[in-house]
N, CA, C and O atoms as a MOPAC input file, in Angstrom:
PM7 MOZYME 1SCF
protein

 N      0.83200 1    -1.23300 1     0.04100 1
 C      0.01900 1     0.02900 1     0.10200 1
 C      1.05200 1     1.19100 1     0.04800 1
 O      2.18500 1     1.23400 1     0.52900 1
 N      0.31200 1     2.19000 1    -0.71600 1
 C      1.11300 1     3.57300 1    -0.79300 1
 C      0.19300 1     4.68300 1    -0.35800 1
 O     -0.96000 1     4.61700 1    -0.78400 1
 N      0.48800 1     5.60600 1     0.35500 1
 C     -0.04700 1     6.87700 1     0.67900 1
 C     -1.16600 1     6.44000 1     1.66400 1
 O     -2.34500 1     6.65900 1     1.38700 1
 N     -0.82800 1     5.87800 1     2.71300 1
 C     -1.82200 1     5.52200 1     3.90400 1
 C     -2.03600 1     6.24800 1     4.76800 1
 O     -1.11200 1     6.87900 1     5.28200 1
 N     -3.32800 1     6.37600 1     5.18500 1
 C     -3.78700 1     7.23100 1     6.40700 1
 C     -4.55400 1     6.69300 1     7.29100 1
 O     -5.38400 1     6.03600 1     6.66200 1
 N     -4.73600 1     6.60600 1     8.36800 1
 C     -5.71000 1     5.90700 1     9.37400 1
 C     -6.84800 1     6.83500 1     9.60500 1
 O     -6.61300 1     7.82600 1    10.29600 1
 N     -8.23700 1     6.63900 1     9.05600 1
 C     -9.34000 1     7.80500 1     9.05600 1
 C     -9.76700 1     7.79900 1    10.20500 1
 O    -10.01200 1     8.91100 1    10.67200 1
 N    -10.06500 1     6.36900 1    11.25200 1
 C    -10.72700 1     6.14400 1    12.49400 1
 C    -10.12400 1     4.99400 1    13.31000 1
 O     -9.57900 1     4.07700 1    12.69600 1
 N    -10.17100 1     4.98000 1    14.39300 1
 C    -10.20000 1     3.84800 1    15.52000 1
 C    -11.19000 1     3.74800 1    16.34800 1
 O    -11.24200 1     4.43900 1    17.36500 1
 N    -12.11200 1     2.86700 1    16.01800 1
 C    -13.31500 1     2.79200 1    17.16400 1
 C    -13.13400 1     1.41500 1    17.70800 1
 O    -12.72000 1     0.42800 1    17.10000 1
 N    -13.58000 1     1.52400 1    19.17800 1
 C    -13.43500 1     0.39200 1    20.18200 1
 C    -14.83000 1    -0.64200 1    19.88900 1
 O    -15.70200 1    -0.04100 1    19.26100 1
 N    -15.06500 1    -1.60600 1    20.12100 1
 C    -16.09800 1    -2.46500 1    20.04400 1
 C    -16.19300 1    -3.70100 1    21.00600 1
 O    -15.20400 1    -4.40600 1    21.20800 1
 N    -17.37400 1    -3.94200 1    21.57700 1
 C    -17.10800 1    -5.16700 1    22.35500 1
 C    -18.77700 1    -5.67900 1    22.31800 1
 O    -19.80500 1    -5.03900 1    22.54000 1
 N    -18.58600 1    -6.92800 1    21.98800 1
 C    -19.86200 1    -7.81500 1    21.88600 1
 C    -20.60200 1    -8.12900 1    23.32700 1
 O    -20.10200 1    -7.84200 1    24.41500 1
 N    -21.68500 1    -8.67100 1    23.17000 1
 C    -22.49500 1    -8.73900 1    24.27300 1
 C    -22.09700 1   -10.33300 1    24.65700 1
 O    -22.41600 1   -11.33100 1    24.01200 1
 N    -21.40400 1   -10.28200 1    25.74400 1
 C    -20.57200 1   -11.23600 1    26.65800 1
 C    -21.76600 1   -12.11100 1    27.22000 1
 O    -21.53300 1   -13.19300 1    27.75900 1
 N    -22.99000 1   -11.63800 1    27.08800 1
 C    -23.97900 1   -12.49900 1    28.03600 1
 C    -24.40900 1   -13.43100 1    26.92300 1
 O    -24.81300 1   -14.50700 1    27.36500 1
 N    -24.43200 1   -13.34900 1    25.89900 1
 C    -24.87200 1   -14.39000 1    24.72900 1
 C    -23.89400 1   -15.52200 1    24.78200 1
 O    -22.68800 1   -15.32700 1    24.63400 1
 N    -24.33900 1   -16.53900 1    24.96300 1
 C    -23.42800 1   -17.74000 1    24.98900 1
 C    -22.74000 1   -17.42100 1    24.00000 1
 O    -22.04100 1   -16.48800 1    24.39400 1
 N    -22.46100 1   -17.67500 1    22.72000 1
 C    -21.71400 1   -17.77200 1    21.61800 1
 C    -20.72000 1   -16.70000 1    21.67600 1
 O    -19.72600 1   -16.78400 1    20.95500 1
 N    -20.89400 1   -15.64200 1    22.50400 1
 C    -19.91700 1   -14.52800 1    22.57800 1
 C    -19.16400 1   -14.33400 1    23.60700 1
 O    -18.33500 1   -13.42900 1    23.71100 1
 N    -19.43800 1   -15.25500 1    24.50100 1
 C    -18.83300 1   -15.18500 1    26.15400 1
 C    -17.46700 1   -15.19400 1    26.25400 1
 O    -16.91300 1   -14.67000 1    27.22000 1
 N    -16.54700 1   -15.99900 1    24.92100 1
 C    -15.43200 1   -16.00800 1    25.08300 1
 C    -14.59100 1   -14.90200 1    24.27700 1
 O    -13.36200 1   -14.96500 1    24.27800 1
 N    -15.07900 1   -14.18100 1    23.78900 1
 C    -14.71900 1   -13.02800 1    23.06000 1
 C    -14.26300 1   -11.96500 1    23.89400 1
 O    -14.90000 1   -11.63600 1    24.89500 1
 N    -13.18700 1   -11.39600 1    23.54400 1
 C    -12.80300 1   -10.01100 1    24.08100 1
 C    -13.12200 1    -8.62000 1    23.37300 1
 O    -13.73300 1    -8.64300 1    22.30500 1
 N    -12.77600 1    -7.55600 1    23.86600 1
 C    -13.10600 1    -6.33200 1    22.99300 1
 C    -12.14800 1    -6.22800 1    21.81000 1
 O    -11.22200 1    -7.03300 1    21.72200 1
 N    -12.30100 1    -5.42200 1    21.04000 1
 C    -11.89500 1    -5.44000 1    19.58500 1
 C    -11.62100 1    -3.76200 1    19.21800 1
 O    -12.09100 1    -2.87200 1    19.92800 1
 N    -10.88600 1    -3.52200 1    18.14400 1
 C    -10.98000 1    -2.44900 1    17.69100 1
 C    -11.17900 1    -2.48900 1    16.27100 1
 O    -10.67300 1    -3.42600 1    15.65400 1
 N    -11.94000 1    -1.48000 1    15.56200 1
 C    -12.21400 1    -1.11800 1    14.24400 1
 C    -11.15600 1    -0.27700 1    13.32700 1
 O    -11.11400 1     0.91600 1    13.62800 1
 N    -10.77100 1    -0.45700 1    12.85300 1
 C     -9.52400 1     0.58200 1    12.18500 1
 C    -10.00900 1     0.73200 1    10.80400 1
 O    -10.11100 1    -0.16600 1     9.96800 1
 N    -10.33900 1     2.16500 1    10.64800 1
 C    -10.55700 1     2.31800 1     9.23700 1
 C     -9.42700 1     3.04200 1     8.51400 1
 O     -8.93700 1     4.02200 1     9.07400 1
 N     -8.93200 1     2.62900 1     7.24000 1
 C     -7.81400 1     2.88800 1     6.51200 1
 C     -7.95100 1     3.47200 1     5.15200 1
 O     -8.57800 1     2.84100 1     4.30100 1
 N     -7.37600 1     4.71500 1     4.85300 1
 C     -7.48500 1     5.26400 1     3.47400 1
 C     -6.21000 1     5.05600 1     2.99100 1
 O     -5.19300 1     5.07000 1     3.68400 1
 N     -6.28400 1     4.79400 1     1.38000 1
 C     -5.02500 1     4.63500 1     0.86400 1
 C     -5.06700 1     4.93900 1    -0.46400 1
 O     -6.14200 1     4.80400 1    -1.05000 1
 N     -4.01300 1     5.36100 1    -1.10800 1
 C     -3.73500 1     5.81000 1    -2.49900 1
 C     -3.54000 1     4.89100 1    -3.48500 1
 O     -3.83100 1     5.13700 1    -4.65500 1
 N     -2.94500 1     3.56400 1    -3.02400 1
 C     -2.66500 1     2.48500 1    -3.88400 1
 C     -2.32900 1     1.37900 1    -3.28200 1
 O     -1.48400 1     1.25800 1    -2.39500 1
 N     -3.22300 1     0.26900 1    -3.92700 1
 C     -2.98100 1    -1.04200 1    -3.08900 1
 C     -3.01100 1    -2.24600 1    -4.12200 1
 O     -3.87000 1    -2.23100 1    -5.00400 1
 N     -2.13500 1    -3.25000 1    -4.04300 1
 C     -1.68200 1    -4.20500 1    -4.87500 1
 C     -2.02600 1    -5.56100 1    -4.00000 1
 O     -1.63100 1    -5.63200 1    -2.83600 1
 N     -2.68900 1    -6.50800 1    -4.53300 1
 C     -3.32200 1    -7.77300 1    -3.83600 1
 C     -2.30900 1    -8.65500 1    -4.68100 1
 O     -2.12500 1    -8.40300 1    -5.87100 1
 N     -1.68200 1    -9.65800 1    -4.06100 1
 C     -0.74700 1   -10.76400 1    -4.89700 1
 C     -1.46900 1   -12.26100 1    -4.07700 1
 O     -1.38300 1   -12.38600 1    -2.85500 1
 N     -2.12000 1   -13.25100 1    -4.90700 1
 C     -2.47300 1   -14.32300 1    -4.56700 1
 C     -1.54500 1   -15.15600 1    -4.98200 1
 O     -1.51700 1   -15.21700 1    -6.21100 1
 N     -0.55500 1   -16.01100 1    -4.29900 1
 C      0.64300 1   -16.87000 1    -5.06500 1
 C     -0.19600 1   -18.17800 1    -5.43600 1
 O      0.08100 1   -18.77200 1    -6.47800 1
 N     -1.05300 1   -18.56300 1    -4.73400 1
 C     -1.64500 1   -19.89000 1    -5.19700 1
 C     -2.39400 1   -19.84300 1    -6.44900 1
 O     -2.40200 1   -20.73200 1    -7.30100 1
 N     -3.03100 1   -18.71900 1    -6.49200 1
 C     -3.46300 1   -18.75300 1    -7.87300 1
 C     -2.86200 1   -17.86100 1    -9.00600 1
 O     -3.34700 1   -17.76700 1   -10.13300 1
 N     -1.78500 1   -17.24200 1    -8.58000 1
 C     -0.90400 1   -16.42500 1    -9.50600 1
 C     -1.75100 1   -15.47200 1   -10.36300 1
 O     -1.80500 1   -15.29400 1   -11.58000 1
 N     -2.36600 1   -14.94400 1    -9.36700 1
 C     -3.10000 1   -13.51100 1    -9.70300 1
 C     -2.57800 1   -12.36200 1    -8.83500 1
 O     -2.24700 1   -12.35600 1    -7.64900 1
 N     -2.60000 1   -11.27300 1    -9.86700 1
 C     -2.14100 1    -9.90100 1    -9.21900 1
 C     -2.89400 1    -8.95100 1    -9.52700 1
 O     -3.07200 1    -8.68400 1   -10.71500 1
 N     -3.49300 1    -8.24300 1    -8.53900 1
 C     -4.63700 1    -7.03800 1    -8.89000 1
 C     -4.15800 1    -5.73700 1    -8.12600 1
 O     -3.86300 1    -5.65300 1    -6.93400 1
 N     -4.14900 1    -4.76400 1    -9.06300 1
 C     -3.70900 1    -3.39100 1    -8.25400 1
 C     -4.71000 1    -2.33900 1    -8.53000 1
 O     -5.12000 1    -2.19700 1    -9.68200 1
 N     -5.15700 1    -1.55200 1    -7.51900 1
 C     -6.03700 1    -0.28900 1    -7.76200 1
 C     -5.39400 1     0.93800 1    -7.03700 1
 O     -4.59400 1     0.93800 1    -6.10100 1
 N     -5.78600 1     1.66900 1    -7.51300 1
 C     -5.43400 1     3.17200 1    -7.38900 1
 C     -6.47200 1     4.21700 1    -7.24800 1
 O     -7.20800 1     4.32300 1    -8.22900 1
 N     -6.67600 1     4.92600 1    -6.36700 1
 C     -7.29900 1     6.00700 1    -5.88500 1
 C     -7.02900 1     7.20600 1    -6.78700 1
 O     -5.82700 1     7.46800 1    -6.75800 1
 N     -7.70500 1     8.01300 1    -7.56300 1
 C     -7.19900 1     9.17500 1    -8.30600 1
 C     -7.71600 1    10.34500 1    -7.66100 1
 O     -8.91800 1    10.54800 1    -7.49000 1
 N     -6.72500 1    11.16700 1    -7.27800 1
 C     -7.41700 1    12.66100 1    -6.77000 1
 C     -7.24900 1    13.78300 1    -7.45500 1
 O     -6.12400 1    14.10500 1    -7.83700 1
 N     -8.13500 1    14.39400 1    -7.66000 1
 C     -8.26500 1    15.47800 1    -8.58100 1
 C     -7.63700 1    16.92500 1    -8.21000 1
 O     -7.74500 1    17.86500 1    -8.99700 1

């Protein structure tokens, strides 16, 4: 990734009174803005790149 900026960080907590969330702890949600990104899948030999154009 190029030209990375963190847009926001938000805390989160699931309802631990519900049985299927009882073993979970708190987590963070991080929003990231970027100018350019490249994804590379080695198993499928795929490469994808995306760039955000700014005016």
